C-alpha positions in Angstrom: 0.0 0.0 0.0 2.9 2.4 0.8 4.4 1.7 -2.6 1.1 2.6 -4.3 0.9 5.9 -2.3 4.5 6.6 -3.2 3.7 6.0 -6.9 0.7 8.3 -6.6 2.8 11.0 -5.0 5.4 10.8 -7.7 2.6 11.1 -10.3 1.3 14.3 -8.6 4.7 15.8 -8.2 5.5 14.9 -11.9 2.3 16.6 -13.0 3.2 19.8 -11.0 6.7 19.9 -12.4 5.4 19.4 -16.0 2.9 22.2 -15.4 5.6 24.6 -14.3 7.8 23.6 -17.2 5.0 24.2 -19.7 4.4 27.6 -18.0 8.0 28.6 -18.2 8.2 27.5 -21.9 5.0 29.3 -22.9 6.2 32.3 -20.9 9.3 32.5 -23.2 7.1 32.2 -26.3 4.5 34.9 -25.4 4.9 38.6 -25.1 3.0 38.8 -21.8 4.9 36.7 -19.2 1.8 36.6 -16.8 -0.6 35.0 -19.3 0.3 31.4 -18.5 0.1 32.0 -14.8 -3.3 33.6 -15.2 -4.5 30.7 -17.3 -3.3 28.1 -14.7 -4.7 30.1 -11.9 -8.1 30.3 -13.6 -8.1 26.5 -14.1 -7.1 25.9 -10.5 -9.9 28.1 -9.3 -12.4 26.3 -11.5 -11.3 22.9 -10.1 -11.2 24.1 -6.5 -14.7 25.8 -6.7 -16.4 22.8 -8.4 -19.4 21.8 -6.2 -19.3 18.1 -5.3 -21.2 16.2 -2.7 -19.3 14.5 0.1 -21.1 11.2 -0.7 -19.7 11.3 -4.2 -16.2 11.7 -2.8 -16.7 8.8 -0.3 -18.2 6.6 -3.0 -15.2 7.3 -5.3 -12.7 6.5 -2.5 -14.6 3.4 -1.6 -14.5 2.2 -5.2 -10.8 2.8 -5.4 -10.3 0.9 -2.1 -12.3 -2.1 -3.4 -10.4 -2.1 -6.6 -7.1 -2.2 -4.7 -8.3 -4.9 -2.4 -9.7 -7.1 -5.3 -6.6 -6.9 -7.5 -4.5 -9.9 -7.0 -1.1 -9.6 -5.3 1.8 -9.5 -7.7 3.4 -12.9 -8.0 6.7 -13.3 -6.3 9.6 -14.4 -8.3 9.6 -18.1 -8.6 12.8 -19.9 -7.8 14.2 -21.9 -10.7 14.0 -25.7 -10.2 17.8 -26.0 -10.4 18.5 -23.0 -8.1 19.6 -25.3 -5.3 22.4 -26.7 -7.5 25.1 -24.3 -6.3 28.2 -26.4 -6.0 29.9 -29.4 -7.6 33.2 -31.1 -8.2 34.0 -30.8 -11.9 37.1 -32.3 -13.4 38.5 -32.9 -9.9 38.1 -29.3 -8.7 35.5 -28.1 -6.2 33.4 -25.2 -7.5 30.6 -23.0 -6.0 28.3 -20.4 -7.6 24.9 -18.8 -7.3 22.1 -18.4 -9.8 21.0 -15.0 -11.0 17.2 -15.4 -10.5 16.3 -12.7 -13.1 18.7 -13.5 -15.9 18.8 -17.3 -15.4 22.6 -17.6 -15.5 25.3 -18.3 -13.0 27.1 -15.5 -11.0 30.0 -15.5 -8.6 31.8 -18.7 -9.7 34.5 -19.5 -7.2 37.0 -22.4 -6.9 38.0 -24.1 -3.7 41.6 -25.1 -2.9 42.0 -28.9 -2.9 44.5 -28.7 0.1 42.7 -26.5 2.6 39.2 -25.9 1.1 39.7 -22.1 1.1 38.1 -20.0 -1.7 40.8 -19.3 -4.2 41.4 -15.8 -5.6 41.2 -15.1 -9.3 44.5 -13.9 -10.5 44.4 -12.2 -13.9 48.1 -11.9 -14.7 51.1 -13.9 -13.4 54.7 -13.6 -14.3 54.4 -16.0 -17.3 51.3 -14.2 -18.7 48.8 -16.8 -17.6 45.7 -16.3 -15.5 44.0 -18.6 -13.1 43.3 -19.0 -9.4 45.5 -18.8 -6.3 44.8 -19.9 -2.7 45.4 -17.1 -0.2 46.6 -19.5 2.5 48.9 -22.0 0.9 49.6 -20.1 -2.4 48.7 -23.1 -4.5 48.0 -22.0 -8.1 45.8 -23.4 -10.8 46.1 -22.1 -14.4 42.7 -21.4 -15.9 42.1 -19.7 -19.2 39.0 -17.9 -20.5 38.1 -20.9 -22.7 38.4 -23.2 -19.6 36.0 -20.9 -17.8 33.5 -21.0 -20.7 33.7 -24.8 -20.7 33.1 -24.9 -16.9 30.0 -22.7 -17.3 28.7 -25.0 -20.1 29.2 -28.0 -17.9 27.3 -26.3 -15.0 24.4 -25.5 -17.3 24.4 -29.0 -18.7 24.5 -30.5 -15.2 21.6 -28.3 -14.1 19.6 -29.3 -17.2 20.2 -33.0 -16.5 19.2 -32.6 -12.9 16.1 -30.8 -14.0 15.2 -33.8 -16.2 15.9 -36.3 -13.4 19.0 -37.7 -14.8 22.2 -37.9 -12.7 24.8 -35.2 -13.6 28.3 -36.3 -14.4 
């Protein structure tokens, strides 16, 4: 309900800003700078002096309230069936990741050190020009190219697809 009130307030403020902008622009285009203000003031007085019964206002507010109550709640984002598949041992290396629930792809892929099970850091450039992963504790290194990373993601997607179909992942 608060979000709807916020959206309504933003709409009113946007309307006021638009009105002021139109006034300023028309002021620049006319010879009499007070003409747009007089026009807006006249319309504002007509709206404010319009005779309306209180029961009409209450009826209008009641209808709006009923519409808001009868509208279904927006559906929450459904979790992908394979969203629980967040870690695996692939080609002898232990990996973990998370699924991006909106874009349906994996994010934050990290490798674990085989010696002390610490998350390894991604190292982009070593002395010999290769990239890969390095354990911050034991300094163990694992070379890993961009092609290897693309293959790893393809294996993760394939394993997720196989688990979704009920077949064991390899």
